[in-house]
PDB file of N, CA, C and O in Angstrom, chain B, residues numbered from 101:
ATOM      1  N   MET B 101     -12.488  25.178  24.633  1.00  0.00           N
ATOM      2  CA  MET B 101     -13.435  24.151  24.997  1.00  0.00           C
ATOM      3  C   MET B 101     -12.686  23.106  25.818  1.00  0.00           C
ATOM      4  O   MET B 101     -11.606  22.667  25.420  1.00  0.00           O
ATOM      5  N   ASN B 102     -13.227  22.716  26.918  1.00  0.00           N
ATOM      6  CA  ASN B 102     -12.603  21.724  27.799  1.00  0.00           C
ATOM      7  C   ASN B 102     -13.363  20.415  27.746  1.00  0.00           C
ATOM      8  O   ASN B 102     -14.562  20.394  27.472  1.00  0.00           O
ATOM      9  N   THR B 103     -12.660  19.317  28.011  1.00  0.00           N
ATOM     10  CA  THR B 103     -13.256  17.998  28.094  1.00  0.00           C
ATOM     11  C   THR B 103     -12.491  17.200  29.142  1.00  0.00           C
ATOM     12  O   THR B 103     -11.479  17.671  29.661  1.00  0.00           O
ATOM     13  N   LYS B 104     -12.954  16.020  29.450  1.00  0.00           N
ATOM     14  CA  LYS B 104     -12.329  15.186  30.488  1.00  0.00           C
ATOM     15  C   LYS B 104     -11.582  14.008  29.865  1.00  0.00           C
ATOM     16  O   LYS B 104     -11.978  13.475  28.828  1.00  0.00           O
ATOM     17  N   LEU B 105     -10.511  13.623  30.515  1.00  0.00           N
ATOM     18  CA  LEU B 105      -9.788  12.420  30.175  1.00  0.00           C
ATOM     19  C   LEU B 105     -10.499  11.270  30.887  1.00  0.00           C
ATOM     20  O   LEU B 105     -10.755  11.355  32.088  1.00  0.00           O
ATOM     21  N   ILE B 106     -10.821  10.190  30.156  1.00  0.00           N
ATOM     22  CA  ILE B 106     -11.563   9.074  30.754  1.00  0.00           C
ATOM     23  C   ILE B 106     -10.776   7.777  30.608  1.00  0.00           C
ATOM     24  O   ILE B 106      -9.913   7.651  29.739  1.00  0.00           O
ATOM     25  N   ARG B 107     -11.091   6.813  31.478  1.00  0.00           N
ATOM     26  CA  ARG B 107     -10.452   5.500  31.427  1.00  0.00           C
ATOM     27  C   ARG B 107     -11.187   4.638  30.412  1.00  0.00           C
ATOM     28  O   ARG B 107     -12.416   4.562  30.414  1.00  0.00           O
ATOM     29  N   ILE B 108     -10.404   3.980  29.534  1.00  0.00           N
ATOM     30  CA  ILE B 108     -10.933   3.006  28.581  1.00  0.00           C
ATOM     31  C   ILE B 108     -10.038   1.780  28.697  1.00  0.00           C
ATOM     32  O   ILE B 108      -8.997   1.706  28.045  1.00  0.00           O
ATOM     33  N   GLY B 109     -10.439   0.819  29.523  1.00  0.00           N
ATOM     34  CA  GLY B 109      -9.598  -0.343  29.806  1.00  0.00           C
ATOM     35  C   GLY B 109      -8.341   0.117  30.524  1.00  0.00           C
ATOM     36  O   GLY B 109      -8.427   0.803  31.543  1.00  0.00           O
ATOM     37  N   ASN B 110      -7.163  -0.255  30.002  1.00  0.00           N
ATOM     38  CA  ASN B 110      -5.890   0.179  30.579  1.00  0.00           C
ATOM     39  C   ASN B 110      -5.417   1.494  29.976  1.00  0.00           C
ATOM     40  O   ASN B 110      -4.383   2.027  30.379  1.00  0.00           O
ATOM     41  N   SER B 111      -6.163   2.015  29.018  1.00  0.00           N
ATOM     42  CA  SER B 111      -5.778   3.253  28.337  1.00  0.00           C
ATOM     43  C   SER B 111      -6.604   4.423  28.851  1.00  0.00           C
ATOM     44  O   SER B 111      -7.415   4.274  29.765  1.00  0.00           O
ATOM     45  N   ARG B 112      -6.388   5.574  28.259  1.00  0.00           N
ATOM     46  CA  ARG B 112      -7.180   6.766  28.564  1.00  0.00           C
ATOM     47  C   ARG B 112      -7.691   7.324  27.243  1.00  0.00           C
ATOM     48  O   ARG B 112      -7.069   7.137  26.197  1.00  0.00           O
ATOM     49  N   GLY B 113      -8.818   8.005  27.300  1.00  0.00           N
ATOM     50  CA  GLY B 113      -9.409   8.580  26.098  1.00  0.00           C
ATOM     51  C   GLY B 113      -9.926   9.973  26.367  1.00  0.00           C
ATOM     52  O   GLY B 113     -10.030  10.405  27.515  1.00  0.00           O
ATOM     53  N   VAL B 114     -10.247  10.668  25.297  1.00  0.00           N
ATOM     54  CA  VAL B 114     -10.787  12.014  25.384  1.00  0.00           C
ATOM     55  C   VAL B 114     -12.172  11.991  24.766  1.00  0.00           C
ATOM     56  O   VAL B 114     -12.360  11.447  23.678  1.00  0.00           O
ATOM     57  N   ARG B 115     -13.139  12.576  25.447  1.00  0.00           N
ATOM     58  CA  ARG B 115     -14.483  12.690  24.888  1.00  0.00           C
ATOM     59  C   ARG B 115     -14.529  13.936  24.016  1.00  0.00           C
ATOM     60  O   ARG B 115     -14.168  15.031  24.450  1.00  0.00           O
ATOM     61  N   ILE B 116     -14.972  13.753  22.796  1.00  0.00           N
ATOM     62  CA  ILE B 116     -15.075  14.871  21.860  1.00  0.00           C
ATOM     63  C   ILE B 116     -16.537  15.308  21.819  1.00  0.00           C
ATOM     64  O   ILE B 116     -17.420  14.499  21.533  1.00  0.00           O
ATOM     65  N   PRO B 117     -16.794  16.576  22.101  1.00  0.00           N
ATOM     66  CA  PRO B 117     -18.179  17.061  22.127  1.00  0.00           C
ATOM     67  C   PRO B 117     -18.886  16.909  20.772  1.00  0.00           C
ATOM     68  O   PRO B 117     -18.247  16.942  19.720  1.00  0.00           O
ATOM     69  N   ARG B 118     -20.191  16.746  20.815  1.00  0.00           N
ATOM     70  CA  ARG B 118     -21.001  16.524  19.625  1.00  0.00           C
ATOM     71  C   ARG B 118     -20.794  17.609  18.570  1.00  0.00           C
ATOM     72  O   ARG B 118     -20.686  17.300  17.383  1.00  0.00           O
ATOM     73  N   GLU B 119     -20.739  18.876  18.987  1.00  0.00           N
ATOM     74  CA  GLU B 119     -20.598  19.950  17.993  1.00  0.00           C
ATOM     75  C   GLU B 119     -19.303  19.830  17.203  1.00  0.00           C
ATOM     76  O   GLU B 119     -19.273  20.163  16.018  1.00  0.00           O
ATOM     77  N   ILE B 120     -18.238  19.362  17.834  1.00  0.00           N
ATOM     78  CA  ILE B 120     -16.963  19.156  17.131  1.00  0.00           C
ATOM     79  C   ILE B 120     -17.083  17.962  16.186  1.00  0.00           C
ATOM     80  O   ILE B 120     -16.596  18.010  15.057  1.00  0.00           O
ATOM     81  N   LEU B 121     -17.731  16.889  16.647  1.00  0.00           N
ATOM     82  CA  LEU B 121     -17.934  15.714  15.798  1.00  0.00           C
ATOM     83  C   LEU B 121     -18.710  16.082  14.543  1.00  0.00           C
ATOM     84  O   LEU B 121     -18.363  15.651  13.443  1.00  0.00           O
ATOM     85  N   GLU B 122     -19.762  16.879  14.708  1.00  0.00           N
ATOM     86  CA  GLU B 122     -20.580  17.285  13.565  1.00  0.00           C
ATOM     87  C   GLU B 122     -19.812  18.231  12.640  1.00  0.00           C
ATOM     88  O   GLU B 122     -19.897  18.111  11.418  1.00  0.00           O
ATOM     89  N   LEU B 123     -19.069  19.162  13.218  1.00  0.00           N
ATOM     90  CA  LEU B 123     -18.322  20.133  12.425  1.00  0.00           C
ATOM     91  C   LEU B 123     -17.322  19.452  11.495  1.00  0.00           C
ATOM     92  O   LEU B 123     -17.187  19.828  10.331  1.00  0.00           O
ATOM     93  N   TYR B 124     -16.628  18.451  12.018  1.00  0.00           N
ATOM     94  CA  TYR B 124     -15.604  17.763  11.233  1.00  0.00           C
ATOM     95  C   TYR B 124     -16.097  16.437  10.655  1.00  0.00           C
ATOM     96  O   TYR B 124     -15.309  15.647  10.134  1.00  0.00           O
ATOM     97  N   GLU B 125     -17.402  16.201  10.751  1.00  0.00           N
ATOM     98  CA  GLU B 125     -18.035  14.997  10.216  1.00  0.00           C
ATOM     99  C   GLU B 125     -17.331  13.728  10.674  1.00  0.00           C
ATOM    100  O   GLU B 125     -17.001  12.856   9.870  1.00  0.00           O
ATOM    101  N   LEU B 126     -17.107  13.642  11.979  1.00  0.00           N
ATOM    102  CA  LEU B 126     -16.456  12.473  12.571  1.00  0.00           C
ATOM    103  C   LEU B 126     -17.506  11.517  13.108  1.00  0.00           C
ATOM    104  O   LEU B 126     -18.548  11.934  13.614  1.00  0.00           O
ATOM    105  N   SER B 127     -17.214  10.234  12.989  1.00  0.00           N
ATOM    106  CA  SER B 127     -18.093   9.228  13.573  1.00  0.00           C
ATOM    107  C   SER B 127     -17.244   8.099  14.142  1.00  0.00           C
ATOM    108  O   SER B 127     -16.044   8.011  13.882  1.00  0.00           O
ATOM    109  N   GLU B 128     -17.883   7.251  14.911  1.00  0.00           N
ATOM    110  CA  GLU B 128     -17.176   6.155  15.566  1.00  0.00           C
ATOM    111  C   GLU B 128     -16.435   5.316  14.533  1.00  0.00           C
ATOM    112  O   GLU B 128     -16.996   4.944  13.502  1.00  0.00           O
ATOM    113  N   GLY B 129     -15.179   5.023  14.816  1.00  0.00           N
ATOM    114  CA  GLY B 129     -14.360   4.225  13.917  1.00  0.00           C
ATOM    115  C   GLY B 129     -13.492   5.040  12.976  1.00  0.00           C
ATOM    116  O   GLY B 129     -12.614   4.482  12.318  1.00  0.00           O
ATOM    117  N   ASP B 130     -13.716   6.361  12.893  1.00  0.00           N
ATOM    118  CA  ASP B 130     -12.879   7.205  12.034  1.00  0.00           C
ATOM    119  C   ASP B 130     -11.464   7.277  12.602  1.00  0.00           C
ATOM    120  O   ASP B 130     -11.268   7.181  13.813  1.00  0.00           O
ATOM    121  N   ASP B 131     -10.492   7.443  11.731  1.00  0.00           N
ATOM    122  CA  ASP B 131      -9.100   7.559  12.141  1.00  0.00           C
ATOM    123  C   ASP B 131      -8.781   8.995  12.539  1.00  0.00           C
ATOM    124  O   ASP B 131      -9.202   9.946  11.880  1.00  0.00           O
ATOM    125  N   ILE B 132      -8.032   9.134  13.623  1.00  0.00           N
ATOM    126  CA  ILE B 132      -7.597  10.431  14.134  1.00  0.00           C
ATOM    127  C   ILE B 132      -6.077  10.398  14.244  1.00  0.00           C
ATOM    128  O   ILE B 132      -5.509   9.462  14.807  1.00  0.00           O
ATOM    129  N   GLU B 133      -5.425  11.416  13.708  1.00  0.00           N
ATOM    130  CA  GLU B 133      -3.974  11.528  13.822  1.00  0.00           C
ATOM    131  C   GLU B 133      -3.645  12.322  15.085  1.00  0.00           C
ATOM    132  O   GLU B 133      -4.226  13.380  15.328  1.00  0.00           O
ATOM    133  N   ILE B 134      -2.718  11.812  15.881  1.00  0.00           N
ATOM    134  CA  ILE B 134      -2.278  12.480  17.099  1.00  0.00           C
ATOM    135  C   ILE B 134      -0.856  12.970  16.888  1.00  0.00           C
ATOM    136  O   ILE B 134       0.037  12.186  16.567  1.00  0.00           O
ATOM    137  N   SER B 135      -0.647  14.278  17.071  1.00  0.00           N
ATOM    138  CA  SER B 135       0.687  14.859  16.904  1.00  0.00           C
ATOM    139  C   SER B 135       1.126  15.535  18.189  1.00  0.00           C
ATOM    140  O   SER B 135       0.338  16.214  18.848  1.00  0.00           O
ATOM    141  N   ARG B 136       2.398  15.342  18.541  1.00  0.00           N
ATOM    142  CA  ARG B 136       2.957  16.046  19.689  1.00  0.00           C
ATOM    143  C   ARG B 136       3.382  17.432  19.255  1.00  0.00           C
ATOM    144  O   ARG B 136       4.046  17.593  18.231  1.00  0.00           O
ATOM    145  N   ARG B 137       3.007  18.417  20.019  1.00  0.00           N
ATOM    146  CA  ARG B 137       3.394  19.802  19.766  1.00  0.00           C
ATOM    147  C   ARG B 137       4.128  20.327  20.980  1.00  0.00           C
ATOM    148  O   ARG B 137       4.062  19.736  22.057  1.00  0.00           O
ATOM    149  N   ARG B 138       4.815  21.418  20.812  1.00  0.00           N
ATOM    150  CA  ARG B 138       5.576  22.006  21.909  1.00  0.00           C
ATOM    151  C   ARG B 138       4.674  22.330  23.104  1.00  0.00           C
ATOM    152  O   ARG B 138       5.052  22.115  24.256  1.00  0.00           O
ATOM    153  N   ASN B 139       3.481  22.849  22.815  1.00  0.00           N
ATOM    154  CA  ASN B 139       2.601  23.276  23.908  1.00  0.00           C
ATOM    155  C   ASN B 139       1.405  22.361  24.111  1.00  0.00           C
ATOM    156  O   ASN B 139       0.464  22.752  24.800  1.00  0.00           O
ATOM    157  N   GLY B 140       1.398  21.147  23.537  1.00  0.00           N
ATOM    158  CA  GLY B 140       0.275  20.244  23.761  1.00  0.00           C
ATOM    159  C   GLY B 140       0.171  19.159  22.708  1.00  0.00           C
ATOM    160  O   GLY B 140       1.149  18.792  22.058  1.00  0.00           O
ATOM    161  N   ILE B 141      -1.034  18.662  22.563  1.00  0.00           N
ATOM    162  CA  ILE B 141      -1.334  17.572  21.641  1.00  0.00           C
ATOM    163  C   ILE B 141      -2.296  18.098  20.586  1.00  0.00           C
ATOM    164  O   ILE B 141      -3.223  18.841  20.905  1.00  0.00           O
ATOM    165  N   LEU B 142      -2.081  17.719  19.340  1.00  0.00           N
ATOM    166  CA  LEU B 142      -2.966  18.110  18.248  1.00  0.00           C
ATOM    167  C   LEU B 142      -3.662  16.866  17.723  1.00  0.00           C
ATOM    168  O   LEU B 142      -3.002  15.898  17.346  1.00  0.00           O
ATOM    169  N   LEU B 143      -4.999  16.886  17.695  1.00  0.00           N
ATOM    170  CA  LEU B 143      -5.792  15.797  17.135  1.00  0.00           C
ATOM    171  C   LEU B 143      -6.347  16.263  15.796  1.00  0.00           C
ATOM    172  O   LEU B 143      -6.998  17.306  15.725  1.00  0.00           O
ATOM    173  N   CYS B 144      -6.096  15.503  14.737  1.00  0.00           N
ATOM    174  CA  CYS B 144      -6.587  15.863  13.406  1.00  0.00           C
ATOM    175  C   CYS B 144      -7.283  14.664  12.777  1.00  0.00           C
ATOM    176  O   CYS B 144      -6.774  13.545  12.836  1.00  0.00           O
ATOM    177  N   PRO B 145      -8.453  14.897  12.173  1.00  0.00           N
ATOM    178  CA  PRO B 145      -9.092  13.796  11.457  1.00  0.00           C
ATOM    179  C   PRO B 145      -8.254  13.417  10.237  1.00  0.00           C
ATOM    180  O   PRO B 145      -7.729  14.286   9.541  1.00  0.00           O
ATOM    181  N   VAL B 146      -8.135  12.129   9.990  1.00  0.00           N
ATOM    182  CA  VAL B 146      -7.446  11.650   8.807  1.00  0.00           C
ATOM    183  C   VAL B 146      -8.432  11.773   7.667  1.00  0.00           C
ATOM    184  O   VAL B 146      -9.570  11.316   7.777  1.00  0.00           O
ATOM    185  N   SER B 147      -8.006  12.392   6.561  1.00  0.00           N
ATOM    186  CA  SER B 147      -8.933  12.627   5.464  1.00  0.00           C
ATOM    187  C   SER B 147      -9.460  11.302   4.924  1.00  0.00           C
ATOM    188  O   SER B 147      -8.727  10.325   4.769  1.00  0.00           O
ATOM    189  N   LYS B 148     -10.743  11.311   4.648  1.00  0.00           N
ATOM    190  CA  LYS B 148     -11.391  10.123   4.103  1.00  0.00           C
ATOM    191  C   LYS B 148     -11.140  10.105   2.607  1.00  0.00           C
ATOM    192  O   LYS B 148     -11.206  11.143   1.947  1.00  0.00           O
ATOM    193  N   ASP B 149     -10.857   8.951   2.081  1.00  0.00           N
ATOM    194  CA  ASP B 149     -10.533   8.839   0.657  1.00  0.00           C
ATOM    195  C   ASP B 149     -11.793   8.526  -0.141  1.00  0.00           C
ATOM    196  O   ASP B 149     -11.914   7.461  -0.747  1.00  0.00           O
ATOM    197  N   ASP B 150     -12.736   9.483  -0.130  1.00  0.00           N
ATOM    198  CA  ASP B 150     -13.913   9.326  -0.971  1.00  0.00           C
ATOM    199  C   ASP B 150     -14.169  10.633  -1.705  1.00  0.00           C
ATOM    200  O   ASP B 150     -13.564  11.658  -1.393  1.00  0.00           O
ATOM    201  N   SER B 151     -15.043  10.591  -2.654  1.00  0.00           N
ATOM    202  CA  SER B 151     -15.246  11.759  -3.505  1.00  0.00           C
ATOM    203  C   SER B 151     -16.360  12.667  -3.004  1.00  0.00           C
ATOM    204  O   SER B 151     -16.737  13.607  -3.704  1.00  0.00           O
ATOM    205  N   ARG B 152     -16.902  12.414  -1.808  1.00  0.00           N
ATOM    206  CA  ARG B 152     -17.961  13.276  -1.296  1.00  0.00           C
ATOM    207  C   ARG B 152     -17.400  14.652  -0.981  1.00  0.00           C
ATOM    208  O   ARG B 152     -16.291  14.788  -0.465  1.00  0.00           O
ATOM    209  N   VAL B 153     -18.183  15.655  -1.299  1.00  0.00           N
ATOM    210  CA  VAL B 153     -17.803  17.027  -0.990  1.00  0.00           C
ATOM    211  C   VAL B 153     -18.713  17.497   0.138  1.00  0.00           C
ATOM    212  O   VAL B 153     -19.931  17.333   0.065  1.00  0.00           O
ATOM    213  N   THR B 154     -18.136  18.069   1.162  1.00  0.00           N
ATOM    214  CA  THR B 154     -18.929  18.517   2.298  1.00  0.00           C
ATOM    215  C   THR B 154     -19.678  19.793   1.956  1.00  0.00           C
ATOM    216  O   THR B 154     -19.309  20.519   1.033  1.00  0.00           O
ATOM    217  N   TYR B 155     -20.723  20.052   2.705  1.00  0.00           N
ATOM    218  CA  TYR B 155     -21.497  21.277   2.531  1.00  0.00           C
ATOM    219  C   TYR B 155     -20.594  22.492   2.717  1.00  0.00           C
ATOM    220  O   TYR B 155     -20.663  23.446   1.941  1.00  0.00           O
ATOM    221  N   ALA B 156     -19.754  22.459   3.737  1.00  0.00           N
ATOM    222  CA  ALA B 156     -18.873  23.597   4.020  1.00  0.00           C
ATOM    223  C   ALA B 156     -17.929  23.860   2.852  1.00  0.00           C
ATOM    224  O   ALA B 156     -17.714  25.013   2.480  1.00  0.00           O
ATOM    225  N   ALA B 157     -17.365  22.809   2.272  1.00  0.00           N
ATOM    226  CA  ALA B 157     -16.452  22.976   1.137  1.00  0.00           C
ATOM    227  C   ALA B 157     -17.199  23.519  -0.074  1.00  0.00           C
ATOM    228  O   ALA B 157     -16.689  24.389  -0.780  1.00  0.00           O
ATOM    229  N   SER B 158     -18.411  23.010  -0.318  1.00  0.00           N
ATOM    230  CA  SER B 158     -19.210  23.504  -1.439  1.00  0.00           C
ATOM    231  C   SER B 158     -19.551  24.969  -1.259  1.00  0.00           C
ATOM    232  O   SER B 158     -19.450  25.754  -2.201  1.00  0.00           O
ATOM    233  N   PHE B 159     -19.955  25.342  -0.051  1.00  0.00           N
ATOM    234  CA  PHE B 159     -20.316  26.727   0.226  1.00  0.00           C
ATOM    235  C   PHE B 159     -19.114  27.643   0.029  1.00  0.00           C
ATOM    236  O   PHE B 159     -19.238  28.717  -0.559  1.00  0.00           O
ATOM    237  N   ARG B 160     -17.955  27.222   0.520  1.00  0.00           N
ATOM    238  CA  ARG B 160     -16.734  28.014   0.384  1.00  0.00           C
ATOM    239  C   ARG B 160     -16.404  28.239  -1.095  1.00  0.00           C
ATOM    240  O   ARG B 160     -16.058  29.350  -1.497  1.00  0.00           O
ATOM    241  N   GLU B 161     -16.514  27.181  -1.898  1.00  0.00           N
ATOM    242  CA  GLU B 161     -16.211  27.286  -3.323  1.00  0.00           C
ATOM    243  C   GLU B 161     -17.203  28.223  -4.022  1.00  0.00           C
ATOM    244  O   GLU B 161     -16.805  29.042  -4.851  1.00  0.00           O
ATOM    245  N   MET B 162     -18.489  28.103  -3.690  1.00  0.00           N
ATOM    246  CA  MET B 162     -19.497  28.976  -4.309  1.00  0.00           C
ATOM    247  C   MET B 162     -19.271  30.426  -3.904  1.00  0.00           C
ATOM    248  O   MET B 162     -19.436  31.325  -4.729  1.00  0.00           O
ATOM    249  N   ALA B 163     -18.900  30.669  -2.659  1.00  0.00           N
ATOM    250  CA  ALA B 163     -18.652  32.033  -2.183  1.00  0.00           C
ATOM    251  C   ALA B 163     -17.457  32.641  -2.910  1.00  0.00           C
ATOM    252  O   ALA B 163     -17.483  33.818  -3.268  1.00  0.00           O
ATOM    253  N   GLU B 164     -16.414  31.852  -3.129  1.00  0.00           N
ATOM    254  CA  GLU B 164     -15.239  32.338  -3.854  1.00  0.00           C
ATOM    255  C   GLU B 164     -15.597  32.688  -5.297  1.00  0.00           C
ATOM    256  O   GLU B 164     -15.146  33.705  -5.824  1.00  0.00           O
ATOM    257  N   GLU B 165     -16.413  31.840  -5.935  1.00  0.00           N
ATOM    258  CA  GLU B 165     -16.829  32.103  -7.311  1.00  0.00           C
ATOM    259  C   GLU B 165     -17.675  33.371  -7.382  1.00  0.00           C
ATOM    260  O   GLU B 165     -17.507  34.174  -8.300  1.00  0.00           O
ATOM    261  N   ALA B 166     -18.587  33.559  -6.421  1.00  0.00           N
ATOM    262  CA  ALA B 166     -19.435  34.749  -6.402  1.00  0.00           C
ATOM    263  C   ALA B 166     -18.603  36.005  -6.180  1.00  0.00           C
ATOM    264  O   ALA B 166     -18.861  37.037  -6.799  1.00  0.00           O
ATOM    265  N   ALA B 167     -17.613  35.926  -5.310  1.00  0.00           N
ATOM    266  CA  ALA B 167     -16.752  37.077  -5.049  1.00  0.00           C
ATOM    267  C   ALA B 167     -15.951  37.438  -6.295  1.00  0.00           C
ATOM    268  O   ALA B 167     -15.785  38.616  -6.611  1.00  0.00           O
ATOM    269  N   GLU B 168     -15.459  36.431  -6.996  1.00  0.00           N
ATOM    270  CA  GLU B 168     -14.697  36.695  -8.219  1.00  0.00           C
ATOM    271  C   GLU B 168     -15.591  37.306  -9.289  1.00  0.00           C
ATOM    272  O   GLU B 168     -15.179  38.236  -9.983  1.00  0.00           O
ATOM    273  N   ALA B 169     -16.819  36.790  -9.431  1.00  0.00           N
ATOM    274  CA  ALA B 169     -17.751  37.342 -10.423  1.00  0.00           C
ATOM    275  C   ALA B 169     -18.077  38.795 -10.096  1.00  0.00           C
ATOM    276  O   ALA B 169     -18.138  39.631 -10.997  1.00  0.00           O
ATOM    277  N   ALA B 170     -18.283  39.102  -8.830  1.00  0.00           N
ATOM    278  CA  ALA B 170     -18.588  40.477  -8.416  1.00  0.00           C
ATOM    279  C   ALA B 170     -17.407  41.397  -8.689  1.00  0.00           C
ATOM    280  O   ALA B 170     -17.591  42.557  -9.057  1.00  0.00           O
ATOM    281  N   GLU B 171     -16.203  40.886  -8.510  1.00  0.00           N
ATOM    282  CA  GLU B 171     -15.002  41.684  -8.750  1.00  0.00           C
ATOM    283  C   GLU B 171     -14.874  42.056 -10.230  1.00  0.00           C
ATOM    284  O   GLU B 171     -14.501  43.182 -10.560  1.00  0.00           O
ATOM    285  N   TRP B 172     -15.182  41.115 -11.113  1.00  0.00           N
ATOM    286  CA  TRP B 172     -15.061  41.358 -12.547  1.00  0.00           C
ATOM    287  C   TRP B 172     -16.259  42.116 -13.122  1.00  0.00           C
ATOM    288  O   TRP B 172     -16.189  42.639 -14.234  1.00  0.00           O
ATOM    289  N   GLU B 173     -17.355  42.175 -12.367  1.00  0.00           N
ATOM    290  CA  GLU B 173     -18.558  42.845 -12.833  1.00  0.00           C
ATOM    291  C   GLU B 173     -18.294  44.314 -13.178  1.00  0.00           C
ATOM    292  O   GLU B 173     -18.843  44.833 -14.150  1.00  0.00           O
ATOM    293  N   SER B 174     -17.469  44.971 -12.395  1.00  0.00           N
ATOM    294  CA  SER B 174     -17.166  46.379 -12.646  1.00  0.00           C
ATOM    295  C   SER B 174     -16.404  46.580 -13.953  1.00  0.00           C
ATOM    296  O   SER B 174     -16.413  47.681 -14.503  1.00  0.00           O
ATOM    297  N   TRP B 175     -15.754  45.553 -14.453  1.00  0.00           N
ATOM    298  CA  TRP B 175     -15.003  45.652 -15.703  1.00  0.00           C
ATOM    299  C   TRP B 175     -15.909  45.537 -16.924  1.00  0.00           C
ATOM    300  O   TRP B 175     -15.488  45.877 -18.030  1.00  0.00           O
ATOM    301  N   ASP B 176     -17.152  45.063 -16.748  1.00  0.00           N
ATOM    302  CA  ASP B 176     -18.054  44.919 -17.885  1.00  0.00           C
ATOM    303  C   ASP B 176     -18.321  46.262 -18.558  1.00  0.00           C
ATOM    304  O   ASP B 176     -18.488  46.320 -19.776  1.00  0.00           O
ATOM    305  N   GLY B 177     -18.364  47.328 -17.787  1.00  0.00           N
ATOM    306  CA  GLY B 177     -18.612  48.648 -18.344  1.00  0.00           C
ATOM    307  C   GLY B 177     -17.416  49.237 -19.070  1.00  0.00           C
ATOM    308  O   GLY B 177     -17.556  50.261 -19.738  1.00  0.00           O
ATOM    309  N   VAL B 178     -16.272  48.638 -18.963  1.00  0.00           N
ATOM    310  CA  VAL B 178     -15.054  49.139 -19.577  1.00  0.00           C
ATOM    311  C   VAL B 178     -15.002  48.780 -21.055  1.00  0.00           C
ATOM    312  O   VAL B 178     -14.350  49.475 -21.834  1.00  0.00           O
ATOM    313  N   ALA B 179     -15.676  47.708 -21.453  1.00  0.00           N
ATOM    314  CA  ALA B 179     -15.663  47.289 -22.855  1.00  0.00           C
ATOM    315  C   ALA B 179     -16.227  48.421 -23.716  1.00  0.00           C
ATOM    316  O   ALA B 179     -17.238  49.024 -23.356  1.00  0.00           O
ATOM    317  N   GLY B 180     -15.602  48.706 -24.815  1.00  0.00           N
ATOM    318  CA  GLY B 180     -16.060  49.758 -25.713  1.00  0.00           C
ATOM    319  C   GLY B 180     -15.705  51.145 -25.231  1.00  0.00           C
ATOM    320  O   GLY B 180     -16.408  52.107 -25.540  1.00  0.00           O
ATOM    321  N   ASP B 181     -14.635  51.262 -24.487  1.00  0.00           N
ATOM    322  CA  ASP B 181     -14.225  52.565 -23.948  1.00  0.00           C
ATOM    323  C   ASP B 181     -13.365  53.362 -24.919  1.00  0.00           C
ATOM    324  O   ASP B 181     -12.837  54.418 -24.570  1.00  0.00           O
ATOM    325  N   GLY B 182     -13.227  52.850 -26.140  1.00  0.00           N
ATOM    326  CA  GLY B 182     -12.453  53.574 -27.130  1.00  0.00           C
ATOM    327  C   GLY B 182     -11.015  53.124 -27.231  1.00  0.00           C
ATOM    328  O   GLY B 182     -10.291  53.563 -28.125  1.00  0.00           O
ATOM    329  N   LEU B 183     -10.587  52.261 -26.335  1.00  0.00           N
ATOM    330  CA  LEU B 183      -9.208  51.767 -26.402  1.00  0.00           C
ATOM    331  C   LEU B 183      -9.164  50.563 -27.312  1.00  0.00           C
ATOM    332  O   LEU B 183     -10.077  49.737 -27.310  1.00  0.00           O
ATOM    333  N   GLU B 184      -8.112  50.464 -28.084  1.00  0.00           N
ATOM    334  CA  GLU B 184      -7.990  49.329 -28.985  1.00  0.00           C
ATOM    335  C   GLU B 184      -7.242  48.209 -28.285  1.00  0.00           C
ATOM    336  O   GLU B 184      -6.438  48.434 -27.380  1.00  0.00           O
ATOM    337  N   ASP B 185      -7.534  46.989 -28.734  1.00  0.00           N
ATOM    338  CA  ASP B 185      -6.895  45.814 -28.142  1.00  0.00           C
ATOM    339  C   ASP B 185      -5.433  45.749 -28.479  1.00  0.00           C
ATOM    340  O   ASP B 185      -4.743  44.820 -28.058  1.00  0.00           O
TER     341      ASP B 185
END
């Protein structure tokens, strides 16, 4: 994804497309960490110190729980197979 470098007073800025802002739940005034990398610049949102859980995080956690439950489901038929504990 490409964007343009723009003038902001004596500085320069980068416009972040709406889909990226929504994906990472960024809004005006949020802190962004800028890191120098060998092949470019890395922009990372600074984690917000609140207890809200994002939809994406909730979905990921529920999917992991469902996958684990499905994995153990096949073991339910093993109980009572004649083997002693």
